[in-house]
VOGU-3710 file (C-alpha; in Angstrom, 3 decimals, decimal comma):
1> mlfikylnii> -233,279/81,514/1,560  -230,757/78,760/0,913  -227,906/81,311/0,925  -229,101/82,744/4,261  -229,307/79,223/5,715  -225,727/78,426/4,683  -224,540/81,816/5,937  -226,022/81,087/9,371  -224,170/77,775/9,484  -220,874/79,504/8,629
11> lllinsnivy> -221,464/82,097/11,360  -222,217/79,295/13,814  -218,941/77,580/12,936  -217,009/80,827/13,355  -218,742/81,518/16,655  -218,025/78,013/17,868  -214,304/78,526/17,213  -214,366/81,577/19,468  -216,219/79,787/22,252  -214,073/76,675/21,837
21> shvspsdffa> -210,899/78,624/22,446  -212,172/80,667/25,375  -214,027/78,061/27,470  -211,903/76,751/30,297  -211,408/72,958/30,214  -212,223/72,795/33,927  -215,541/74,548/33,524  -217,732/71,479/33,108  -221,109/73,207/33,184  -220,097/75,945/30,760
31> kqsfliqtgf> -218,960/73,340/28,270  -222,159/71,317/28,674  -224,148/74,486/28,065  -222,189/75,107/24,881  -222,622/71,460/23,865  -226,407/71,631/24,135  -226,550/74,942/22,280  -224,421/73,872/19,321  -224,557/70,075/19,235  -222,104/67,205/18,887
41> snivwtyies> -221,629/67,615/15,131  -220,512/71,228/15,591  -217,978/70,187/18,235  -216,524/67,541/15,927  -216,200/69,843/12,917  -214,802/72,588/15,122  -212,134/70,163/16,321  -211,331/69,213/12,714  -210,625/72,878/12,007  -208,390/73,210/15,073
51> sdfkhqnvss> -204,613/72,874/15,056  -204,765/69,797/17,329  -206,364/67,722/14,597  -203,340/68,086/12,310  -201,201/66,027/14,695  -203,648/63,123/15,079  -202,917/59,743/13,550  -205,789/59,932/11,078  -205,274/58,411/7,626  -204,198/60,795/4,869
61> pcksslyhav> -207,239/60,178/2,603  -209,565/60,887/5,518  -207,732/64,074/6,513  -207,724/65,315/2,933  -211,465/64,698/2,560  -212,304/66,403/5,861  -210,193/69,443/5,030  -211,711/69,495/1,555  -215,200/69,623/3,098  -214,243/72,599/5,281
71> esseqgndwp> -212,576/74,456/2,391  -215,516/73,773/0,061  -217,947/75,178/2,627  -215,905/78,380/2,797  -216,147/78,586/-0,995  -219,953/78,324/-0,833  -220,380/74,827/-2,321  -223,645/73,077/-1,434  -222,492/69,564/-0,595  -220,422/70,358/2,568
81> fklfeasgrv> -223,408/72,056/4,186  -225,556/69,035/3,452  -222,785/66,886/4,920  -222,706/68,977/8,117  -226,485/69,106/8,284  -226,904/65,329/7,967  -225,081/64,698/11,265  -226,953/64,566/14,553  -226,700/67,377/17,070  -228,342/66,569/20,409
91> padftglgyi> -231,261/64,227/21,175  -234,701/65,678/21,663  -235,448/65,921/25,401  -231,711/65,466/25,960  -231,785/66,177/29,696  -234,883/64,010/30,094  -235,665/60,737/28,336  -234,028/61,469/24,976  -231,274/59,089/23,880  -230,767/59,563/20,172
101> dpgnyeqcln> -230,348/62,031/17,340  -229,612/59,910/14,262  -229,281/62,899/11,952  -230,539/62,664/8,386  -229,778/59,111/7,316  -231,191/59,317/3,793  -229,592/62,677/3,019  -226,215/61,443/4,167  -226,223/58,311/2,019  -227,300/60,235/-1,084
111> ldwigpsglk> -224,396/62,713/-0,986  -221,447/62,611/-3,368  -218,894/65,120/-4,640  -215,578/65,499/-6,422  -212,773/64,913/-3,930  -209,377/66,637/-3,681  -207,880/63,978/-5,965  -210,381/64,831/-8,683  -212,221/61,530/-8,240  -215,798/61,087/-7,123
121> easkycltsl> -216,276/60,576/-3,384  -219,330/59,605/-1,359  -220,487/60,071/2,197  -220,659/57,527/4,968  -223,209/57,306/7,771  -222,167/56,116/11,239  -224,307/55,753/14,356  -222,181/56,122/17,488  -222,724/55,639/21,204  -221,459/58,287/23,622
131> lpnneqsaht> -221,538/58,764/27,386  -220,428/61,562/29,730  -217,506/60,657/31,977  -217,918/63,347/34,636  -221,154/62,269/36,332  -219,834/61,033/39,634  -222,559/62,776/41,644  -226,241/63,522/41,157  -225,318/67,191/40,812  -223,398/66,560/37,586
141> kiytqdklid> -225,849/64,039/36,079  -227,294/66,504/33,634  -228,164/64,022/30,903  -228,637/60,619/32,535  -230,540/61,167/35,763  -233,871/60,140/34,147  -232,471/57,454/31,848  -231,586/53,792/32,075  -227,890/53,653/31,175  -226,144/50,435/30,167
151> erhaldiqig> -223,884/50,569/27,133  -223,854/46,766/26,806  -227,522/46,939/25,857  -227,257/50,118/23,742  -228,810/52,184/26,523  -226,594/55,208/25,923  -226,528/58,491/24,034  -226,505/57,806/20,289  -225,541/60,354/17,638  -225,382/59,836/13,890
161> fcipstcsnd> -222,418/61,337/12,019  -222,116/61,926/8,289  -218,487/61,803/7,154  -216,582/61,148/3,920  -216,416/57,461/3,023  -212,617/57,708/2,860  -212,625/57,790/6,677  -212,451/54,383/8,312  -214,016/53,441/11,626  -210,595/53,833/13,242
171> dltivlteal> -210,345/57,359/11,847  -213,770/58,228/13,226  -212,817/56,755/16,602  -209,745/59,004/16,822  -211,653/62,126/15,762  -214,558/61,594/18,167  -212,369/60,577/21,096  -210,194/63,667/20,814  -213,017/66,077/19,965  -215,180/65,018/22,918
181> kayswdlvai> -212,377/64,727/25,456  -212,489/68,423/26,359  -216,236/68,176/26,999  -215,973/65,204/29,397  -217,565/62,771/26,955  -216,338/59,355/25,803  -216,951/57,370/22,664  -218,479/54,058/23,786  -218,887/52,315/20,448  -219,546/52,763/16,763
191> rncevkthfi> -222,828/50,898/16,400  -223,216/50,928/12,654  -221,566/52,394/9,553  -222,988/52,347/6,039  -222,341/53,712/2,580  -224,916/53,801/-0,163  -225,122/50,575/-2,147  -227,564/49,177/-4,664  -229,145/45,737/-4,566  -226,674/44,221/-7,038
201> erlvqastlq> -223,726/45,516/-4,991  -225,218/44,145/-1,785  -225,868/40,827/-3,485  -222,267/40,577/-4,709  -220,963/41,442/-1,226  -223,405/39,072/0,517  -222,190/35,980/2,315  -222,504/32,588/0,679  -225,287/31,636/3,076  -227,258/34,774/2,217
211> kiclsilafl> -226,993/33,960/-1,481  -228,137/30,381/-0,870  -231,093/31,530/1,245  -232,111/34,108/-1,341  -231,915/31,515/-4,116  -234,088/29,056/-2,180  -236,681/31,705/-1,307  -236,752/32,961/-4,894  -237,230/29,397/-6,140  -240,081/28,784/-3,678
221> iftvlystyl> -241,832/32,027/-4,616  -241,435/31,255/-8,317  -242,785/27,728/-7,727  -245,849/29,092/-5,929  -246,553/31,669/-8,638  -246,014/29,165/-11,453  -248,153/26,548/-9,690  -250,905/29,120/-9,266  -250,752/29,842/-12,986  -250,981/26,115/-13,800
231> drklkrnese> -253,836/25,634/-11,340  -255,778/28,458/-12,933  -255,018/27,095/-16,399  -256,316/23,666/-15,349  -259,587/25,139/-14,127  -260,101/26,861/-17,460  -259,246/23,727/-19,421  -261,680/21,165/-18,029  -260,626/18,574/-20,582  -257,122/18,323/-19,124
241> sprklawykh> -256,527/15,536/-16,624  -256,524/16,823/-13,022  -253,881/14,270/-12,040  -251,433/15,807/-14,451  -251,160/18,914/-12,326  -251,943/17,357/-8,920  -248,468/18,121/-7,557  -248,762/21,808/-8,378  -251,976/22,109/-6,400  -249,925/21,833/-3,218
251> fsiyssyrqi> -248,167/25,110/-4,070  -251,083/26,942/-5,636  -252,144/30,163/-3,916  -255,753/29,111/-4,496  -255,243/25,984/-2,373  -253,474/27,904/0,393  -256,191/30,561/0,356  -258,892/27,889/0,700  -257,124/26,550/3,792  -257,888/29,897/5,433
261> vqpnmssdrm> -261,366/30,770/4,199  -262,899/27,304/3,845  -262,385/25,427/7,126  -263,153/21,740/7,269  -266,406/21,504/9,211  -266,093/17,721/9,425  -262,830/17,893/11,345  -264,744/18,389/14,601  -262,241/20,941/15,903  -262,635/22,341/19,395
271> lslikfaill> -263,940/25,886/19,150  -262,657/26,693/22,644  -259,102/25,811/21,563  -259,439/28,010/18,483  -260,556/30,931/20,674  -257,748/30,253/23,144  -255,212/30,260/20,295  -256,586/33,589/19,049  -256,243/35,076/22,537  -252,676/33,833/23,043
281> hsivlilhtl> -251,390/34,830/19,614  -252,979/38,276/19,962  -251,320/38,813/23,355  -247,920/37,709/22,029  -248,183/39,922/18,942  -249,199/43,043/20,882  -246,662/42,423/23,643  -243,800/41,919/21,203  -244,600/45,100/19,285  -244,288/46,997/22,573
291> iwpsfikafp> -241,236/45,379/24,168  -239,168/44,019/21,287  -237,173/47,233/20,666  -235,658/46,729/24,127  -234,400/43,262/23,164  -232,815/44,268/19,832  -230,964/47,363/21,072  -233,501/49,794/19,600  -235,031/51,202/22,789  -233,494/54,699/22,263
301> fiavssgvth> -235,817/55,178/19,271  -238,955/54,890/21,438  -237,663/56,024/24,844  -239,215/59,511/24,853  -242,675/58,424/23,715  -242,841/55,310/25,895  -241,964/57,120/29,113  -240,732/53,810/30,540  -237,610/55,295/32,079  -239,754/57,580/34,228
311> ykdtkipiyv> -240,577/54,433/36,179  -237,098/52,944/36,455  -237,327/53,028/40,257  -240,842/51,604/40,387  -241,531/48,501/42,482  -244,361/47,253/40,266  -242,255/44,527/38,510  -241,313/43,187/41,934  -244,880/42,827/43,167  -246,726/41,981/39,928
321> ngewineglf> -246,328/38,627/38,178  -247,932/38,029/34,783  -245,991/34,934/33,797  -249,005/32,714/34,352  -250,282/34,101/31,047  -247,070/32,937/29,362  -247,703/29,409/30,611  -250,909/29,488/28,591  -248,794/28,815/25,477  -247,887/25,406/26,890
331> vyggfarsad> -251,420/24,754/28,107  -252,696/25,340/24,581  -249,982/23,274/22,918  -250,047/20,435/25,426  -253,838/20,216/25,634  -254,268/20,272/21,840  -251,652/17,547/21,322  -252,954/15,406/24,198  -256,565/15,647/23,013  -255,587/14,840/19,429
341> lwknvgpets> -253,546/11,846/20,539  -256,294/10,562/22,833  -258,702/10,812/19,914  -256,498/8,899/17,490  -254,522/6,457/19,641  -256,122/3,144/20,485  -255,060/0,032/22,408  -253,779/-1,526/19,180  -251,866/1,526/17,942  -248,204/0,835/17,266
351> firllvnilf> -245,737/2,942/19,227  -243,427/2,929/16,194  -246,193/4,575/14,200  -246,462/7,282/16,823  -242,719/7,868/16,676  -242,944/8,269/12,907  -245,627/10,923/13,416  -243,354/12,716/15,889  -240,624/12,690/13,259  -243,053/14,220/10,753
361> kfialsilmt> -243,929/16,906/13,278  -240,259/17,653/13,946  -239,423/17,899/10,231  -242,399/20,194/9,595  -241,352/22,470/12,450  -237,751/22,512/11,234  -238,830/23,502/7,712  -241,122/26,217/9,076  -238,420/27,684/11,317  -235,833/27,468/8,557
371> stmfvqivlp> -238,125/29,347/6,157  -238,555/32,123/8,710  -234,800/32,194/9,290  -234,157/32,475/5,545  -236,386/35,560/5,429  -234,473/37,158/8,304  -231,092/36,371/6,737  -231,908/37,997/3,376  -233,637/41,122/4,727  -230,410/43,248/4,749
381> lftsgpsgii> -230,252/42,812/0,975  -233,508/44,751/0,602  -233,640/47,304/3,409  -231,489/49,075/5,990  -231,617/51,792/8,614  -229,485/53,949/10,931  -229,370/51,402/13,749  -228,032/48,490/11,695  -230,254/46,131/13,689  -231,337/44,248/10,605
391> kssanaceks> -227,717/43,367/9,770  -226,911/42,171/13,288  -230,090/40,049/13,317  -229,105/38,444/10,020  -225,593/37,767/11,354  -227,113/36,153/14,452  -229,136/33,824/12,225  -226,041/32,851/10,278  -224,313/31,946/13,550  -227,355/29,998/14,795
401> ffkvifaqah> -228,124/28,324/11,474  -227,893/24,709/12,617  -229,537/25,428/15,968  -232,614/26,588/14,104  -232,605/23,661/11,676  -232,530/21,174/14,558  -235,212/23,068/16,529  -232,837/24,254/19,254  -233,905/27,922/19,161  -234,557/27,889/22,923
411> widdpydacv> -230,893/27,115/23,705  -229,016/30,412/23,508  -225,971/31,868/25,222  -226,423/35,501/24,249  -229,924/36,907/23,545  -228,439/39,212/20,912  -227,117/36,206/19,005  -230,507/34,495/18,949  -232,412/33,814/15,741  -236,195/33,402/15,347
421> ihywsvcvec> -236,281/33,371/19,115  -240,088/33,584/19,130  -240,152/29,866/18,272  -238,663/28,982/21,654  -241,946/27,737/23,159  -242,694/25,662/20,048  -239,222/24,085/20,278  -239,807/23,236/23,937  -243,134/21,614/23,039  -241,511/19,670/20,223
431> hylilvvtli> -238,936/18,172/22,579  -241,623/17,248/25,131  -243,911/15,673/22,553  -242,320/12,267/23,116  -243,403/12,450/26,780  -247,007/13,210/25,852  -247,049/10,416/23,278  -245,633/7,951/25,804  -248,142/8,917/28,504  -251,157/8,712/26,180
441> ylykrhpkaa> -249,870/5,388/24,852  -249,659/4,069/28,425  -253,027/5,567/29,410  -254,693/3,498/26,672  -253,058/0,286/27,947  -252,164/0,658/31,621  -254,113/3,679/32,925  -253,181/3,265/36,597  -249,469/3,011/35,857  -249,697/5,954/33,466
451> lslniislva> -251,575/8,044/36,043  -248,951/7,317/38,695  -246,134/8,146/36,288  -247,882/11,367/35,222  -248,377/12,599/38,793  -244,869/11,630/39,930  -243,341/13,357/36,901  -245,388/16,498/37,541  -244,289/16,664/41,194  -240,666/16,013/40,197
461> alllvavhty> -240,863/18,805/37,613  -242,070/21,233/40,306  -239,231/20,201/42,613  -236,796/20,680/39,732  -237,995/24,287/39,421  -237,337/24,841/43,134  -233,853/23,307/42,962  -233,064/25,291/39,827  -234,128/28,544/41,486  -232,289/27,828/44,742
471> hnqypfqigs> -229,034/26,542/43,253  -228,575/29,247/40,594  -230,052/32,124/42,617  -232,201/33,167/39,686  -234,827/35,889/40,121  -238,224/34,500/41,045  -239,866/36,346/38,146  -238,997/38,673/35,288  -238,214/42,196/36,508  -238,094/41,102/40,146
481> rgadnfdetl> -234,688/42,742/40,689  -236,036/46,127/39,579  -237,133/47,755/36,333  -233,700/49,303/35,803  -231,777/46,016/36,111  -231,740/45,021/32,460  -228,968/42,457/32,969  -231,087/40,478/35,412  -234,094/40,704/33,123  -232,163/39,195/30,217
491> ryvvnvnmta> -230,593/36,618/32,515  -234,047/35,520/33,595  -235,381/35,371/30,038  -232,455/33,282/28,748  -231,686/31,022/31,708  -235,131/30,634/33,244  -238,031/31,576/31,024  -236,679/29,871/27,898  -235,377/26,762/29,669  -237,331/23,632/28,811
501> srhlwiyllt> -237,180/22,188/32,328  -239,024/25,213/33,750  -242,164/24,365/31,757  -242,284/20,573/31,987  -244,779/20,711/34,873  -247,409/22,662/32,925  -247,046/20,415/29,889  -247,536/17,289/32,003  -250,611/18,891/33,574  -252,419/18,958/30,233
511> tlciylimns> -252,034/15,206/29,740  -253,267/14,566/33,274  -256,309/16,786/32,730  -257,194/14,982/29,491  -257,213/11,685/31,387  -259,359/13,131/34,189  -261,807/14,662/31,711  -262,151/11,460/29,688  -262,918/9,614/32,931  -265,516/12,247/33,925
521> hhyiinkvhr> -263,567/13,566/36,927  -264,033/17,141/35,697  -267,554/17,139/37,126  -266,037/17,676/40,558  -266,018/21,451/39,979  -269,819/21,331/39,837  -270,323/18,850/42,660  -268,193/20,681/45,237  -269,735/24,057/46,091  -266,486/25,921/46,798
531> lgiisrnlti> -264,879/24,646/43,618  -267,914/25,852/41,713  -267,466/29,324/43,190  -263,842/29,397/42,014  -264,764/28,190/38,525  -267,267/31,034/38,199  -264,712/33,632/39,302  -261,602/32,770/37,306  -261,066/36,440/36,470  -260,582/37,200/40,155
541> fgifltinrl> -258,323/34,142/40,395  -256,223/35,513/37,524  -255,894/38,876/39,286  -254,787/37,053/42,429  -252,140/35,175/40,422  -250,885/38,543/39,209  -250,535/40,169/42,639  -249,910/37,208/44,956  -246,212/38,082/45,051  -247,062/41,131/47,152
551> lymlvtnfnn> -248,870/38,906/49,655  -245,849/36,613/49,778  -243,546/39,580/50,425  -245,745/40,695/53,305  -245,834/37,208/54,826  -242,032/36,869/54,679  -241,516/40,456/55,815  -239,726/41,277/52,515  -237,004/38,741/53,314  -235,811/37,631/49,855
561> trlndaiysv> -233,679/34,609/50,664  -232,787/31,847/48,227  -234,951/29,383/50,139  -237,941/31,719/50,222  -237,701/32,355/46,504  -237,473/28,622/45,783  -240,554/27,930/47,911  -242,475/30,743/46,269  -241,560/29,492/42,785  -243,290/26,177/43,587
571> lhriliiify> -246,308/27,617/45,418  -246,979/30,069/42,615  -246,897/27,269/40,049  -249,289/25,181/42,116  -251,743/28,079/41,935  -251,227/28,208/38,163  -251,934/24,465/38,006  -255,209/24,994/39,859  -256,182/27,901/37,589  -255,562/26,114/34,297
581> sfvmflhgee> -257,084/22,880/35,604  -260,321/24,796/36,136  -260,041/26,277/32,646  -259,642/22,830/31,082  -262,366/21,239/33,231  -264,843/23,946/32,254  -264,454/22,763/28,658  -264,597/19,104/29,630  -267,794/18,257/27,742  -266,506/19,732/24,499
591> tkrycsnkvg> -263,230/17,867/25,001  -265,033/14,564/25,550  -267,075/15,039/22,384  -263,922/15,829/20,430  -261,897/12,903/21,787  -264,794/10,454/21,405  -265,285/11,250/17,708  -262,809/8,752/16,269  -261,137/9,208/12,919  -259,611/6,670/10,596
601> kvgieesnnn> -255,978/7,584/11,028  -253,373/8,173/13,665  -251,853/11,614/13,795  -250,430/14,339/15,922  -251,409/17,237/13,711  -254,877/18,751/13,613  -257,264/17,605/10,899  -256,874/18,562/7,275  -257,982/22,106/6,607  -257,896/21,482/2,859
611> dnsnnkgnie> -260,910/19,178/3,009  -263,850/21,311/1,959  -266,604/18,886/2,925  -269,975/20,354/3,871  -270,422/17,898/6,719  -270,847/20,045/9,811  -269,637/17,455/12,316  -270,682/18,337/15,868  -271,335/22,000/15,092  -275,065/21,404/14,866
621> dtsispgrvk> -274,965/19,416/18,105  -273,539/22,357/20,007  -275,759/24,937/18,260  -272,757/26,866/16,924  -273,318/28,470/13,553  -270,889/27,495/10,778  -270,399/31,193/10,100  -268,950/31,759/13,571  -266,681/28,754/13,261  -265,481/29,997/9,877
631> fyhivsailr> -264,798/33,467/11,281  -262,797/32,122/14,233  -260,906/29,774/11,936  -259,898/32,597/9,557  -258,708/34,804/12,426  -256,838/31,908/14,041  -255,142/30,886/10,780  -253,911/34,419/10,041  -252,722/34,975/13,619  -250,918/31,624/13,627
641> ssycihlpil> -249,064/32,555/10,438  -248,387/36,040/11,822  -246,865/34,430/14,901  -244,403/32,589/12,648  -243,213/35,626/10,687  -243,893/38,551/13,036  -240,382/38,828/14,488  -238,562/39,425/11,170  -241,263/41,977/10,328  -240,814/43,770/13,667
651> imftsslknp> -237,036/43,793/13,202  -237,404/45,203/9,686  -239,938/47,798/10,862  -237,812/48,927/13,812  -234,590/48,955/11,821  -236,165/51,204/9,197  -236,878/53,953/11,751  -234,997/57,041/10,599  -235,976/59,266/13,539  -236,955/58,686/17,173
661> iltqseliyh> -240,631/58,484/18,084  -241,295/61,468/20,341  -245,028/61,477/21,137  -247,464/58,868/22,371  -249,685/59,399/19,334  -246,706/58,585/17,094  -245,990/55,505/19,194  -249,599/54,307/18,940  -249,488/54,797/15,175  -246,149/52,963/14,997
671> vtmqivccli> -247,425/50,007/17,035  -250,666/49,863/15,048  -248,793/49,845/11,741  -246,519/47,074/13,022  -249,511/44,922/13,964  -251,178/45,547/10,593  -247,946/44,694/8,750  -247,550/41,522/10,826  -251,086/40,418/9,940  -250,533/41,136/6,244
681> ggflfhlffi> -247,147/39,412/6,422  -248,761/36,440/8,153  -251,366/36,145/5,412  -248,679/36,214/2,699  -246,466/33,805/4,656  -249,353/31,349/4,748  -249,934/31,638/0,993  -246,286/31,105/0,057  -244,928/28,844/2,831  -247,305/27,464/5,460
691> gpltsifisl> -250,071/26,577/2,993  -247,864/24,496/0,669  -246,054/22,918/3,634  -249,348/21,931/5,275  -250,759/20,548/2,036  -247,676/18,440/1,300  -247,448/16,942/4,798  -251,152/16,147/4,926  -250,873/14,445/1,543  -247,898/12,409/2,764
701> kksksh> -249,745/11,367/5,921  -252,810/10,359/3,913  -250,735/8,250/1,532  -248,950/6,682/4,513  -252,253/5,799/6,201  -253,460/4,080/3,034
//
């Protein structure tokens, strides 16, 4: 059977030579028909066998290896056929939604043979981007009429080629350019090239920063494992002094595990905030598993199964606005910080002490982000894939190293050069924390002045959004310029959505609502009948927030002027303010109980999860079973850790794809496996990084308070 298979390939090559020489260069459709029937790899190898190739400026070692492959195939050797077979031909659903045929990545990298010089040679895998150059009219758009095409974002036809490693990227560029010229195709870019290497080789070739990051991570993992061993040894040897190994308990897996499964019932945490955090982190995790391939140049791998490009002309992104859900991240962060500060800050609290706590918060965030960045930087040492995404992501982190350390992940120039970009909202919150601290500090001393400052700042922040939208002519929402305008989508994400000034208004709202709740103004939603109706129908309100853009378009007769967009950007945010104000007021009683339960220290962080006291706090008062609180706490802790590490996991998962996902069932399985891996990764990240970090900082804060 193997002989018959190789014989068929030889006959195909011979047949292709005949067709190649008899097809007229002007006959575009005949050549495209031949291209689809035989594939890109056949065209390239046919060109290599032609007389034209001899005159090309390809390096001598490359030419010798290519000719050697052809001659060896004619002699019946196995390895040339495997070399030919490992290259891509045409994408599945080529004339529809198909973008990519990566070939056989693993087979290519595992090939080696004796070269013409008598020395051992190996193969090289390259993923290339191609585009037709004769599609001036709809009549000739055979391959791209149903696709989104933009080579800057890797939205192009991608074919994997398996060639001898003696051929450089320049050699491959010459071969592909000349071979495809007669078929009206151009080489756009060589996305990624790899040869087989082992871990030690990759480690030797790694950058200095990669080696440093790997050393630090290895040291941390060893410390955690060794501390766990010492902790277990201490438990077995009761006679040994506990203080002797107290430091190691911070790093012990047992301690980190208890942070998850044994919540501190005496910390009087707000159950509604825990549920809200679970909801937000779940939405972010699911959304990122679906859309992230588009933001790391991996969309071709899921294009067929997603069917997104079928709707490239749809108007839904123009009329539907779901960004109010995104603002929930700042509502959660701002409300939690404001409530915690109100609970712990008193009239006699020193502002310097609050600034020290902000510094602790900033350092903790920097260490957390840096740990995540280290993981992303070292991933190429352990895994790879046809797309090379994992290498480009690691390179982006090396370029953004100091931005991440100083919590500037939300300031980026190019989204493809961003690192741990999912921390952007946390970085924005961190920079606004000083405002919340200042307002709460003033509320406890000069409430009227603080209230005036809070309201004026909120109004000014809304006006800043309008000016920003009008002056820069930014889209009024993501996707508002059309589903096929990927440039505008990225422009909005980078310059609008991730800009700190665009979210100041919602962060200031949370502090204002805490003040109103603590002064019992939240009862107004029950006293005023119409407000009560709204509070009982927030789901309908949320739907209205999603579709109100369509109403605005009808009112303005679809006249999208700069002024209209600026006005809409403010009006829409006022509606969001009303919505989230109702959400916070509905939990006013729980908030008052939480903020009124004073503790003996000043802090910005939530209470210590390591304290395993059996005191149930206010849980009995609100008739909430400890079992439910424990369940919500476990889910929230794992999701919070998954949020920290999920992006490197998604990048690793997507980069490891060897073949495109072609069916919806495969896509569902792929997404499900990504979510499961993120949850498992989050659990492990907590045990090895977040748990020890939390334990150390809580210990430092306790010692500082004493």
